[in-house]
VOBA-1610 file (N, C-alpha, C; in pm, whole numbers, padded with zeros to 5 digits, always signed):
BEGIN
Unk+00084-00120+00000Unk+00000+00000+00000Unk+00088+00125+00000Unk+00053+00225-00083Unk+00134+00345-00093Unk+00123+00429+00033Unk+00224+00508+00057Unk+00224+00593+00175Unk+00127+00710+00159Unk+00073+00758+00270Unk-00012+00876+00270Unk+00076+01000+00260Unk+00041+01091+00171Unk+00117+01214+00153Unk+00071+01319+00254Unk+00168+01382+00322Unk+00140+01483+00424Unk+00196+01617+00381Unk+00113+01721+00394Unk+00159+01859+00376Unk+00129+01936+00503Unk+00216+02028+00538Unk+00203+02101+00664Unk+00199+02252+00637Unk+00100+02319+00697Unk+00094+02465+00690Unk+00156+02521+00817Unk+00266+02593+00800Unk+00348+02655+00904Unk+00475+02574+00925Unk+00584+02647+00937Unk+00713+02586+00968Unk+00758+02629+01107Unk+00661+02667+01190Unk+00693+02726+01319Unk+00692+02631+01437Unk+00648+02684+01550Unk+00663+02617+01680Unk+00593+02483+01686Unk+00462+02480+01661Unk+00389+02353+01672Unk+00419+02260+01556Unk+00457+02315+01445Unk+00492+02231+01331Unk+00628+02166+01347Unk+00721+02236+01418Unk+00859+02191+01412Unk+00939+02197+01542Unk+00924+02305+01622Unk+01028+02332+01721Unk+00987+02328+01867Unk+00859+02302+01900Unk+00822+02303+02042Unk+00896+02194+02120Unk+00933+02085+02054Unk+01010+01980+02121Unk+01143+02033+02173Unk+01205+02125+02099Unk+01330+02185+02143Unk+01309+02264+02272Unk+01199+02340+02278Unk+01166+02417+02398Unk+01148+02325+02519Unk+01074+02217+02497Unk+01045+02125+02608Unk+01173+02063+02661Unk+01263+02027+02574Unk+01391+01968+02618Unk+01474+02067+02698Unk+01460+02198+02665Unk+01548+02299+02724Unk+01493+02361+02852Unk+01361+02352+02877Unk+01304+02420+02994Unk+01270+02321+03104Unk+01250+02375+03225Unk+01226+02289+03342Unk+01086+02305+03399Unk+01001+02385+03337Unk+00868+02410+03392Unk+00782+02285+03392Unk+00791+02206+03283Unk+00708+02086+03271Unk+00797+01963+03250Unk+00866+01916+03353Unk+00958+01803+03334Unk+00888+01678+03280Unk+00760+01658+03314Unk+00691+01538+03267Unk+00675+01537+03115Unk+00671+01656+03055Unk+00653+01662+02909Unk+00773+01605+02834Unk+00889+01606+02897Unk+01008+01551+02831Unk+00991+01401+02804Unk+00900+01338+02878Unk+00875+01195+02861Unk+00762+01168+02762Unk+00705+01277+02704Unk+00590+01263+02616Unk+00618+01313+02474Unk+00744+01322+02436Unk+00780+01368+02302Unk+00762+01254+02201Unk+00737+01287+02072Unk+00734+01420+02012Unk+00600+01491+02033Unk+00607+01625+02032Unk+00489+01710+02044Unk+00455+01779+01913Unk+00556+01819+01838Unk+00529+01893+01715Unk+00500+01798+01599Unk+00443+01853+01494Unk+00390+01772+01384Unk+00498+01696+01308Unk+00602+01768+01263Unk+00701+01704+01175Unk+00770+01583+01240Unk+00824+01596+01362Unk+00890+01479+01421Unk+00792+01365+01450Unk+00666+01398+01468Unk+00567+01292+01490Unk+00545+01213+01362Unk+00530+01282+01250Unk+00515+01209+01124Unk+00638+01124+01093Unk+00754+01170+01137Unk+00877+01095+01114Unk+00876+00958+01183Unk+00793+00943+01286Unk+00787+00815+01357Unk+00699+00713+01285Unk+00641+00750+01172Unk+00560+00658+01091Unk+00618+00647+00950Unk+00744+00606+00936Unk+00810+00608+00804Unk+00749+00513+00702Unk+00681+00410+00747Unk+00622+00315+00653Unk+00481+00352+00611Unk+00424+00453+00675Unk+00283+00486+00649Unk+00260+00624+00591Unk+00348+00719+00622Unk+00331+00855+00569Unk+00463+00910+00518Unk+00453+01009+00431Unk+00570+01084+00387Unk+00534+01231+00378Unk+00616+01316+00437Unk+00594+01460+00426Unk+00645+01506+00290Unk+00556+01568+00213Unk+00592+01607+00077Unk+00614+01756+00062Unk+00558+01837+00154Unk+00572+01983+00139Unk+00534+02054+00267Unk+00584+02177+00279Unk+00548+02266+00389Unk+00520+02403+00330Unk+00435+02480+00398Unk+00405+02617+00355Unk+00429+02712+00471Unk+00497+02821+00444Unk+00515+02927+00544Unk+00537+03059+00471Unk+00488+03168+00530Unk+00507+03299+00469Unk+00653+03343+00475Unk+00729+03288+00568Unk+00871+03319+00583Unk+00951+03215+00505Unk+01007+03257+00392Unk+01075+03162+00303Unk+01196+03098+00369Unk+01272+03175+00446Unk+01390+03119+00511Unk+01350+03013+00615Unk+01243+03039+00685Unk+01194+02942+00783Unk+01148+02814+00712Unk+01082+02829+00597Unk+01036+02714+00521Unk+01155+02631+00471Unk+01259+02700+00424Unk+01379+02630+00377Unk+01446+02552+00491Unk+01454+02615+00607Unk+01516+02549+00723Unk+01435+02427+00765Unk+01304+02438+00759Unk+01216+02325+00791Unk+01243+02209+00697Unk+01250+02238+00567Unk+01274+02133+00468Unk+01407+02063+00492Unk+01508+02141+00526Unk+01640+02082+00550Unk+01639+01994+00675Unk+01577+02043+00782Unk+01578+01968+00908Unk+01499+01839+00898Unk+01382+01844+00832Unk+01291+01729+00833Unk+01290+01653+00700Unk+01382+01689+00611Unk+01396+01617+00484Unk+01266+01620+00404Unk+01211+01739+00393Unk+01089+01762+00315Unk+01129+01821+00180Unk+01084+01764+00069Unk+01139+01804-00061Unk+01099+01941-00113Unk+00980+01992-00076Unk+00934+02117-00137Unk+00871+02210-00033Unk+00878+02341-00063Unk+00810+02438+00022Unk+00730+02534-00065Unk+00632+02597-00004Unk+00545+02694-00072Unk+00526+02814+00019Unk+00489+02925-00042Unk+00458+03046+00035Unk+00307+03071+00040Unk+00230+02994-00034Unk+00084+03006-00035Unk+00026+02866-00014Unk-00053+02850+00090Unk-00105+02716+00121Unk-00200+02665+00013Unk-00266+02755-00057Unk-00357+02713-00164Unk-00279+02646-00277Unk-00166+02706-00314Unk-00080+02645-00416Unk-00032+02507-00371Unk+00008+02497-00246Unk+00059+02369-00195Unk-00049+02261-00202Unk-00169+02294-00161Unk-00276+02194-00161Unk-00314+02152-00303Unk-00329+02248-00393Unk-00372+02215-00529Unk-00264+02142-00608Unk-00138+02172-00582Unk-00029+02107-00656Unk+00012+01973-00596Unk+00020+01966-00465Unk+00068+01844-00400Unk-00042+01740-00379Unk-00167+01786-00371Unk-00281+01696-00348Unk-00253+01601-00229Unk-00227+01657-00110Unk-00193+01572+00004Unk-00313+01490+00053Unk-00284+01373+00108Unk-00388+01296+00176Unk-00419+01356+00312Unk-00314+01400+00383Unk-00328+01459+00516Unk-00271+01601+00514Unk-00349+01694+00569Unk-00303+01831+00583Unk-00291+01863+00732Unk-00173+01907+00774Unk-00153+01955+00911Unk-00163+02107+00911Unk-00250+02160+00996Unk-00267+02305+01008Unk-00213+02346+01144Unk-00096+02408+01143Unk-00027+02442+01267Unk-00011+02592+01282Unk-00106+02666+01230Unk-00104+02813+01236Unk-00186+02861+01355Unk-00198+02994+01367Unk-00285+03053+01469Unk-00431+03024+01436Unk-00515+03024+01539Unk-00657+02989+01522Unk-00730+03082+01427Unk-00686+03206+01417Unk-00755+03302+01331Unk-00750+03261+01185Unk-00662+03169+01148Unk-00650+03125+01009Unk-00713+02987+00984Unk-00753+02918+01089Unk-00795+02779+01074Unk-00915+02761+00982Unk-01020+02842+01000Unk-01144+02819+00927Unk-01123+02825+00776Unk-01057+02931+00729Unk-01040+02945+00584Unk-00955+02831+00528Unk-00857+02786+00604Unk-00770+02678+00557Unk-00844+02544+00554Unk-00920+02516+00659Unk-00997+02391+00662Unk-01097+02388+00548Unk-01169+02496+00530Unk-01273+02500+00427Unk-01212+02484+00287Unk-01100+02551+00261Unk-01034+02536+00131Unk-00987+02393+00111Unk-00927+02335+00212Unk-00878+02197+00200Unk-00991+02099+00175Unk-01104+02120+00243Unk-01220+02031+00222Unk-01270+02037+00078Unk-01260+02153+00018Unk-01309+02172-00119Unk-01207+02130-00224Unk-01085+02092-00181Unk-00980+02064-00279Unk-00910+01931-00257Unk-00986+01831-00214Unk-00939+01693-00221Unk-00862+01638-00103Unk-00836+01718+00001Unk-00767+01665+00119Unk-00858+01562+00187Unk-00801+01451+00231Unk-00881+01342+00290Unk-00883+01344+00442Unk-00774+01391+00502Unk-00764+01395+00647Unk-00695+01521+00693Unk-00736+01573+00809Unk-00679+01696+00859Unk-00645+01686+01006Unk-00526+01733+01041Unk-00484+01749+01179Unk-00478+01900+01202Unk-00579+01954+01271Unk-00590+02098+01292Unk-00556+02131+01436Unk-00457+02217+01455Unk-00420+02256+01591Unk-00538+02321+01663Unk-00533+02312+01796Unk-00634+02378+01877Unk-00592+02524+01900Unk-00686+02613+01930Unk-00830+02590+01929Unk-00882+02574+01787Unk-01003+02522+01777Unk-01061+02492+01646Unk-01062+02616+01556Unk-01099+02732+01612Unk-01111+02855+01533Unk-01134+02971+01630Unk-01190+03081+01583Unk-01203+03200+01667Unk-01346+03244+01692Unk-01444+03177+01634Unk-01585+03211+01659Unk-01672+03088+01635Unk-01792+03091+01688Unk-01886+02981+01664Unk-01936+02982+01520Unk-01941+03099+01459Unk-01977+03107+01318Unk-01875+03030+01234Unk-01747+03046+01266Unk-01642+02971+01196Unk-01652+02822+01227Unk-01681+02788+01352Unk-01694+02647+01389Unk-01806+02580+01310Unk-01918+02650+01297Unk-02030+02595+01218Unk-01989+02573+01073Unk-01915+02668+01017Unk-01871+02657+00877Unk-01775+02540+00860Unk-01687+02519+00957Unk-01595+02406+00952Unk-01671+02274+00955Unk-01766+02262+01048Unk-01846+02139+01058Unk-01918+02112+00927Unk-01978+02215+00869Unk-02050+02197+00742Unk-01956+02150+00631Unk-01838+02212+00621Unk-01743+02176+00516Unk-01692+02034+00534Unk-01662+01997+00657Unk-01611+01862+00684Unk-01718+01758+00654Unk-01840+01783+00697Unk-01948+01686+00674Unk-01981+01672+00525Unk-01979+01780+00452Unk-02011+01775+00309Unk-01902+01705+00228Unk-01777+01716+00272Unk-01665+01660+00196Unk-01627+01519+00240Unk-01667+01481+00363Unk-01627+01351+00415Unk-01485+01346+00468Unk-01422+01462+00487Unk-01286+01469+00540Unk-01283+01417+00683Unk-01175+01348+00719Unk-01152+01306+00857Unk-01080+01420+00930Unk-01152+01488+01017Unk-01100+01605+01086Unk-01059+01566+01227Unk-00935+01602+01265Unk-00884+01573+01399Unk-00835+01702+01465Unk-00895+01737+01578Unk-00849+01852+01654Unk-00723+01815+01733Unk-00628+01907+01739Unk-00502+01880+01807Unk-00503+01905+01957Unk-00613+01873+02024Unk-00617+01877+02171Unk-00578+01737+02217Unk-00455+01720+02258Unk-00393+01588+02262Unk-00426+01504+02385Unk-00477+01563+02492Unk-00486+01489+02617Unk-00569+01362+02607Unk-00676+01365+02532Unk-00762+01246+02523Unk-00689+01127+02459Unk-00576+01153+02398Unk-00498+01044+02337Unk-00394+00986+02434Unk-00379+01047+02550Unk-00276+01002+02645Unk-00321+00874+02715Unk-00229+00780+02741Unk-00267+00654+02806Unk-00340+00672+02939Unk-00303+00774+03019Unk-00371+00793+03147Unk-00515+00840+03129Unk-00541+00920+03027Unk-00678+00962+02998Unk-00760+00843+02948Unk-00701+00764+02861Unk-00773+00647+02809Unk-00803+00546+02920Unk-00707+00526+03011Unk-00729+00434+03122Unk-00836+00489+03216Unk-00832+00618+03244Unk-00933+00678+03331Unk-01072+00664+03270Unk-01085+00685+03140Unk-01216+00670+03077Unk-01262+00525+03081Unk-01169+00433+03064Unk-01203+00291+03072Unk-01262+00258+03210Unk-01204+00314+03316Unk-01255+00291+03451Unk-01393+00353+03467Unk-01411+00475+03417Unk-01543+00540+03426Unk-01647+00458+03352Unk-01617+00416+03231Unk-01714+00343+03150Unk-01746+00205+03208Unk-01654+00148+03285Unk-01678+00015+03343Unk-01785+00017+03452Unk-01812+00135+03507Unk-01908+00145+03617Unk-01848+00110+03751Unk-01717+00088+03756Unk-01649+00044+03878Unk-01666+00144+03993Unk-01675+00272+03962Unk-01693+00373+04067Unk-01824+00450+04049Unk-01918+00389+03981Unk-02051+00448+03968Unk-02064+00545+03852Unk-02177+00610+03848Unk-02212+00699+03737Unk-02131+00828+03743Unk-02090+00876+03624Unk-02015+01000+03615Unk-02100+01118+03660Unk-02044+01202+03747Unk-02115+01319+03799Unk-02056+01448+03742Unk-01922+01459+03745Unk-01859+01582+03698Unk-01714+01558+03661Unk-01660+01652+03585Unk-01517+01654+03555Unk-01469+01796+03580Unk-01354+01809+03646Unk-01301+01940+03684Unk-01155+01950+03644Unk-01117+02066+03595Unk-00976+02091+03561Unk-00927+02214+03634Unk-00795+02219+03656Unk-00729+02333+03718Unk-00613+02376+03630Unk-00614+02503+03590Unk-00505+02558+03510Unk-00531+02707+03493Unk-00429+02788+03490Unk-00445+02932+03468Unk-00382+02970+03336Unk-00466+03016+03242Unk-00412+03055+03113Unk-00522+03121+03029Unk-00499+03128+02899Unk-00591+03194+02807Unk-00710+03104+02773Unk-00824+03166+02746Unk-00949+03093+02727Unk-00943+02994+02611Unk-00912+03042+02492Unk-00918+02953+02376Unk-00787+02878+02353Unk-00677+02949+02352Unk-00551+02883+02315Unk-00517+02768+02409Unk-00530+02790+02539Unk-00486+02688+02635Unk-00600+02607+02695Unk-00711+02673+02729Unk-00819+02600+02796Unk-00903+02516+02699Unk-00877+02530+02569Unk-00936+02435+02474Unk-00885+02295+02505Unk-00763+02284+02558Unk-00707+02155+02600Unk-00791+02094+02713Unk-00817+02174+02816Unk-00887+02119+02933Unk-01033+02089+02902Unk-01097+02176+02824Unk-01237+02151+02787Unk-01249+02021+02709Unk-01159+02000+02614Unk-01162+01878+02535Unk-01137+01755+02622Unk-01040+01766+02713Unk-01009+01654+02801Unk-01129+01613+02886Unk-01203+01712+02937Unk-01318+01681+03021Unk-01435+01627+02939Unk-01457+01683+02822Unk-01564+01631+02736Unk-01540+01485+02698Unk-01415+01446+02687Unk-01380+01309+02653Unk-01442+01211+02752Unk-01438+01244+02881Unk-01494+01153+02982Unk-01646+01148+02978Unk-01707+01252+02923Unk-01854+01259+02914Unk-01904+01223+02776Unk-01823+01149+02699Unk-01863+01102+02566Unk-01898+01216+02471Unk-01832+01331+02492Unk-01848+01446+02402Unk-01992+01493+02391Unk-02065+01484+02500Unk-02202+01535+02503Unk-02202+01687+02485Unk-02301+01743+02415Unk-02308+01889+02403Unk-02351+01953+02534Unk-02308+02074+02556Unk-02349+02148+02676Unk-02482+02219+02652Unk-02560+02233+02758Unk-02689+02303+02748Unk-02683+02439+02817Unk-02580+02463+02900Unk-02565+02594+02963Unk-02420+02613+03005Unk-02381+02740+03022Unk-02244+02771+03063Unk-02241+02902+03141Unk-02142+02911+03228Unk-02119+03029+03309Unk-01969+03051+03314Unk-01923+03177+03312Unk-01779+03198+03316Unk-01738+03334+03366Unk-01612+03342+03411Unk-01554+03468+03458Unk-01417+03484+03392Unk-01401+03592+03317Unk-01272+03623+03256Unk-01197+03721+03346Unk-01067+03735+03325Unk-00991+03832+03403Unk-00844+03796+03409Unk-00772+03867+03493Unk-00628+03846+03506Unk-00597+03709+03565Unk-00500+03640+03509Unk-00457+03511+03561Unk-00307+03514+03586Unk-00260+03426+03673Unk-00118+03420+03707Unk-00065+03279+03686Unk+00062+03269+03655Unk+00124+03139+03636Unk+00275+03151+03631Unk+00343+03038+03641Unk+00490+03040+03640Unk+00548+03012+03502Unk+00461+02980+03406Unk+00506+02947+03271Unk+00492+03071+03183Unk+00603+03136+03151Unk+00598+03259+03071Unk+00540+03235+02933Unk+00564+03116+02877Unk+00511+03084+02744Unk+00359+03085+02747Unk+00299+03028+02852Unk+00154+03028+02865Unk+00102+03169+02890Unk+00166+03243+02978Unk+00117+03375+03015Unk+00118+03473+02899Unk+00210+03455+02804Unk+00216+03550+02693Unk+00098+03533+02597Unk+00024+03422+02610Unk-00095+03403+02527Unk-00212+03488+02575Unk-00208+03530+02701Unk-00319+03602+02761Unk-00309+03750+02730Unk-00415+03808+02673Unk-00412+03951+02643Unk-00426+04029+02774Unk-00336+04127+02799Unk-00353+04209+02920Unk-00469+04306+02901Unk-00542+04332+03007Unk-00654+04428+03002Unk-00750+04395+02888Unk-00810+04277+02897Unk-00900+04233+02791Unk-01017+04330+02773Unk-01055+04350+02648Unk-01166+04439+02614Unk-01250+04375+02505Unk-01378+04408+02504Unk-01470+04358+02403Unk-01541+04476+02338Unk-01546+04475+02206Unk-01613+04582+02130Unk-01749+04531+02083Unk-01859+04578+02142Unk-01992+04530+02102Unk-02025+04558+01956Unk-01969+04666+01901Unk-02000+04702+01762Unk-01945+04600+01664Unk-01824+04552+01689Unk-01761+04455+01598Unk-01774+04312+01647Unk-01819+04296+01773Unk-01830+04164+01836Unk-01693+04097+01851Unk-01589+04179+01868Unk-01454+04125+01878Unk-01390+04158+02013Unk-01318+04059+02069Unk-01230+04082+02180Unk-01097+04134+02125Unk-01019+04201+02210Unk-00890+04255+02165Unk-00779+04152+02175Unk-00811+04030+02212Unk-00715+03921+02223Unk-00778+03806+02297Unk-00699+03707+02331Unk-00749+03588+02400Unk-00750+03616+02550Unk-00868+03627+02613Unk-00872+03667+02754Unk-00829+03556+02849Unk-00778+03597+02965Unk-00755+03501+03071Unk-00889+03455+03126Unk-00895+03328+03165Unk-01020+03273+03219Unk-00995+03231+03364Unk-01073+03288+03457Unk-01062+03251+03598Unk-01136+03121+03628Unk-01255+03108+03571Unk-01331+02985+03593Unk-01445+02977+03494Unk-01493+02855+03472Unk-01619+02834+03400Unk-01684+02707+03448Unk-01814+02699+03423Unk-01891+02579+03454Unk-01991+02556+03342Unk-02007+02431+03303Unk-02104+02397+03198Unk-02181+02273+03239Unk-02309+02271+03206Unk-02392+02152+03228Unk-02416+02087+03095Unk-02388+01956+03085Unk-02404+01884+02959Unk-02544+01826+02947Unk-02576+01784+02827Unk-02710+01731+02799Unk-02743+01608+02882Unk-02640+01533+02924Unk-02663+01412+03005Unk-02659+01440+03155Unk-02654+01569+03193Unk-02656+01606+03334Unk-02521+01616+03399Unk-02416+01577+03330Unk-02280+01586+03384Unk-02235+01733+03386Unk-02163+01772+03491Unk-02108+01907+03499Unk-01960+01906+03465Unk-01919+02010+03391Unk-01778+02033+03359Unk-01739+02165+03423Unk-01630+02163+03501Unk-01588+02281+03575Unk-01441+02310+03551Unk-01408+02438+03550Unk-01268+02476+03540Unk-01236+02581+03645Unk-01125+02561+03717Unk-01082+02650+03824Unk-00938+02692+03803Unk-00898+02808+03858Unk-00760+02854+03839Unk-00661+02778+03923Unk-00538+02768+03874Unk-00429+02704+03947Unk-00297+02757+03895Unk-00203+02782+03986Unk-00069+02822+03942Unk+00030+02710+03971Unk-00021+02591+04006Unk+00069+02481+04041Unk+00095+02388+03924Unk-00010+02332+03865Unk+00010+02242+03752Unk-00121+02230+03676Unk-00124+02142+03578Unk-00248+02110+03506Unk-00305+01983+03568Unk-00423+01992+03629Unk-00482+01879+03701Unk-00624+01855+03655Unk-00665+01730+03665Unk-00803+01692+03634Unk-00856+01602+03745Unk-00984+01617+03776Unk-01050+01525+03867Unk-01182+01483+03806Unk-01204+01351+03798Unk-01326+01296+03740Unk-01404+01232+03854Unk-01518+01292+03888Unk-01596+01248+04003Unk-01713+01162+03961Unk-01726+01046+04026Unk-01837+00955+04001Unk-01911+00930+04133Unk-02019+00854+04127Unk-02104+00836+04245Unk-02032+00768+04360Unk-01939+00679+04330Unk-01873+00601+04436Unk-01721+00606+04431Unk-01668+00713+04371Unk-01524+00726+04366Unk-01483+00838+04273Unk-01354+00860+04263Unk-01305+00964+04173Unk-01165+00930+04126Unk-01127+00993+04017Unk-00994+00977+03958Unk-00926+01112+03951Unk-00796+01112+03970Unk-00717+01234+03954Unk-00605+01209+03854Unk-00590+01302+03759Unk-00478+01300+03665Unk-00394+01422+03696Unk-00270+01399+03739Unk-00185+01505+03789Unk-00059+01523+03705Unk+00013+01631+03734Unk+00144+01656+03673Unk+00137+01654+03520Unk+00039+01729+03469Unk+00025+01743+03324Unk+00020+01607+03253Unk-00073+01523+03297Unk-00104+01392+03238Unk-00024+01276+03297Unk+00084+01305+03372Unk+00184+01202+03396Unk+00147+01098+03501Unk+00051+01126+03589Unk+00016+01026+03691Unk-00135+01016+03707Unk-00184+00894+03728Unk-00326+00866+03741Unk-00351+00801+03877Unk-00452+00850+03950Unk-00484+00799+04084Unk-00634+00769+04093Unk-00667+00657+04154Unk-00806+00613+04169Unk-00840+00605+04317Unk-00956+00659+04354Unk-01005+00655+04492Unk-01147+00598+04493Unk-01171+00497+04578Unk-01302+00434+04587Unk-01366+00463+04723Unk-01498+00480+04721Unk-01571+00505+04844Unk-01562+00384+04938Unk-01546+00413+05066Unk-01541+00309+05168Unk-01683+00283+05219Unk-01745+00177+05164Unk-01882+00144+05204Unk-01978+00257+05173Unk-02063+00293+05272Unk-02158+00402+05254Unk-02114+00523+05337Unk-01984+00552+05330Unk-01928+00664+05405Unk-01881+00773+05309Unk-01836+00884+05370Unk-01776+00990+05291Unk-01624+00979+05290Unk-01573+00861+05320Unk-01429+00836+05317Unk-01394+00756+05192Unk-01272+00780+05142Unk-01229+00715+05020Unk-01089+00658+05039Unk-01065+00544+04978Unk-00934+00479+04985Unk-00872+00478+04846Unk-00742+00509+04841Unk-00674+00504+04712Unk-00649+00359+04673Unk-00677+00330+04546Unk-00655+00196+04491Unk-00533+00203+04400Unk-00437+00120+04425Unk-00315+00123+04346Unk-00343+00080+04202Unk-00296+00160+04109Unk-00310+00130+03967Unk-00172+00102+03907Unk-00165+00015+03810Unk-00037-00005+03741Unk+00005+00123+03671Unk+00132+00153+03675Unk+00184+00274+03611Unk+00173+00260+03459Unk+00105+00354+03397Unk+00092+00351+03251Unk+00224+00390+03187Unk+00257+00332+03074Unk+00385+00366+03010Unk+00385+00509+02959Unk+00501+00574+02961Unk+00513+00707+02904Unk+00489+00696+02753Unk+00418+00793+02701Unk+00386+00787+02557Unk+00363+00928+02505Unk+00382+00945+02376Unk+00354+01072+02308Unk+00206+01076+02270Unk+00132+01169+02330Unk-00008+01186+02293Unk-00021+01224+02147Unk+00075+01303+02100Unk+00069+01347+01960Unk+00088+01230+01865Unk+00174+01137+01902Unk+00193+01019+01817Unk+00066+00935+01813Unk-00002+00922+01927Unk-00128+00847+01930Unk-00236+00917+01848Unk-00234+01050+01849Unk-00329+01127+01768Unk-00308+01098+01621Unk-00182+01106+01576Unk-00153+01080+01434Unk-00183+00935+01398Unk-00152+00844+01488Unk-00184+00703+01463Unk-00336+00686+01441Unk-00416+00755+01522Unk-00562+00747+01509Unk-00607+00803+01375Unk-00549+00917+01334Unk-00588+00977+01206Unk-00553+00884+01089Unk-00437+00825+01092Unk-00399+00730+00987Unk-00496+00613+00984Unk-00528+00560+01100Unk-00623+00448+01110Unk-00759+00486+01053Unk-00806+00606+01083Unk-00936+00650+01033Unk-00939+00661+00881Unk-00829+00705+00822Unk-00824+00714+00677Unk-00823+00575+00613Unk-00759+00479+00680Unk-00752+00344+00625Unk-00882+00266+00644Unk-00957+00297+00749Unk-01076+00218+00784Unk-01206+00295+00765Unk-01197+00422+00722Unk-01316+00508+00707Unk-01394+00519+00838Unk-01321+00538+00948Unk-01383+00555+01079Unk-01367+00699+01126Unk-01432+00733+01237Unk-01431+00870+01286Unk-01316+00895+01384Unk-01244+01006+01370Unk-01136+01039+01462Unk-01186+01058+01605Unk-01097+01035+01700Unk-01133+01045+01841Unk-01171+01187+01880Unk-01108+01287+01817Unk-01141+01428+01844Unk-01190+01492+01715Unk-01309+01453+01672Unk-01360+01499+01543Unk-01420+01639+01551Unk-01479+01684+01439Unk-01528+01821+01430Unk-01644+01850+01527Unk-01726+01750+01558Unk-01837+01772+01650Unk-01784+01788+01793Unk-01691+01702+01832Unk-01627+01717+01963Unk-01559+01853+01975Unk-01493+01895+01866Unk-01423+02023+01867Unk-01521+02139+01884Unk-01632+02135+01811Unk-01731+02244+01825Unk-01797+02243+01961Unk-01820+02125+02019Unk-01878+02119+02153Unk-01789+02190+02254Unk-01658+02174+02239Unk-01566+02245+02327Unk-01572+02395+02305Unk-01579+02438+02179Unk-01592+02581+02148Unk-01719+02639+02207Unk-01829+02565+02202Unk-01955+02613+02258Unk-01940+02648+02406Unk-01872+02563+02480Unk-01853+02587+02623Unk-01767+02710+02647Unk-01655+02721+02578Unk-01562+02831+02601Unk-01622+02965+02557Unk-01688+02967+02442Unk-01750+03091+02396Unk-01872+03125+02483Unk-01940+03022+02534Unk-02050+03047+02627Unk-01999+03109+02756Unk-01882+03065+02803Unk-01822+03124+02923Unk-01787+03270+02900Unk-01734+03301+02782Unk-01701+03440+02750Unk-01827+03526+02742Unk-01934+03473+02682Unk-02059+03546+02672Unk-02119+03569+02811Unk-02108+03468+02897Unk-02156+03482+03034Unk-02086+03598+03104Unk-01955+03606+03088Unk-01878+03715+03148Unk-01928+03850+03098Unk-01952+03861+02968Unk-01998+03987+02911Unk-02135+04027+02963Unk-02215+03928+03001Unk-02350+03955+03051Unk-02356+03957+03204Unk-02240+03983+03266Unk-02237+04001+03410Unk-02242+03874+03491Unk-02204+03763+03431Unk-02201+03637+03504Unk-02331+03560+03502Unk-02418+03591+03408Unk-02542+03515+03396Unk-02513+03379+03332Unk-02601+03284+03355Unk-02588+03153+03291Unk-02642+03162+03148Unk-02564+03117+03053Unk-02599+03125+02911Unk-02652+02990+02864Unk-02768+02993+02799Unk-02820+02870+02739Unk-02743+02838+02612Unk-02711+02712+02594Unk-02635+02667+02477Unk-02716+02568+02395Unk-02696+02565+02261Unk-02602+02651+02187Unk-02651+02795+02185Unk-02560+02888+02203Unk-02599+03028+02213Unk-02630+03087+02077Unk-02716+03188+02078Unk-02760+03251+01953Unk-02649+03333+01889Unk-02564+03395+01970Unk-02459+03481+01916Unk-02344+03395+01863Unk-02340+03376+01734Unk-02234+03294+01672Unk-02120+03381+01619Unk-02135+03514+01625Unk-02036+03603+01563Unk-01927+03652+01658Unk-01946+03638+01790Unk-01844+03685+01883Unk-01709+03623+01846Unk-01606+03708+01839Unk-01477+03667+01781Unk-01365+03690+01881Unk-01287+03583+01905Unk-01170+03591+01993Unk-01047+03557+01909Unk-00962+03655+01882Unk-00844+03631+01795Unk-00735+03555+01869Unk-00757+03426+01886Unk-00662+03342+01961Unk-00543+03306+01875Unk-00433+03275+01941Unk-00313+03235+01869Unk-00331+03095+01810
//
């Protein structure tokens, strides 16, 4: 069987170099055990199944350097030219969110079969709707790059929840301080994964100043966030202090601020799970009889693995078997609904917003 042809839009951080940052910094030591993170080195781990044929970047020197480093034969300065000439099977979109919608829609109309689109999905619900329509009409396999649901600890935690071992799912909660769309799209997607990607029916949120020890994360947050009612645009990606959403199946999804690490807690009727240290450790607690006390149950240590590699493996599998990706366009839009609902709630003074919300034009220019 011939290899799947891959083309990548962007020769930058998520496409090529974030692995270098992770190796050099000490903020997230657990991430060093989860490489590769960027697109190009991940595709390199599937030499018998895919081949990178081209990259596109507006910076020609950066594109040339990318080709040399990753042994990619051709580069382009216009993604439309690259797609129409190369006719890739898989398109990786590693640009800022403000460009995602136009790129996805063009690719859907021009023969691309599978897409790995970085998170967040886009910058407005209007764009999210357009992406869903284009993907559904074309039959493209769309995969959002919110990687946590592909991590072995997340998959094991969901397996425990689905088994009924600790009772019915009640809520999922995350802790992290960062920007609403760029970073918290990760946590929203991770929590929706445990709830089978059910749509939300309501949301509440508070935006504002956030603090953290990771300068890379903090630079994503726009200082002194502002919203222009006339244009329906925010002046950048706001910091999010907290949000809460109620899903159609009654499960609650909650997000709270933290300057310590990225944490998740999945609460069920008779126990709960904790995923700590940015995915790296999983803990299970079971209720002791009919009391409010819980005992930790020892779990086998899951092997270290690259979530990004599992994501790409899933996308390749979906193209070969005509199955749906684990983080498809509907799951991606469900996450956007929650985050944009939280932003709308903030604008309306902290009221609870019914979802899906009527205002599809509100725009957050996320990175």
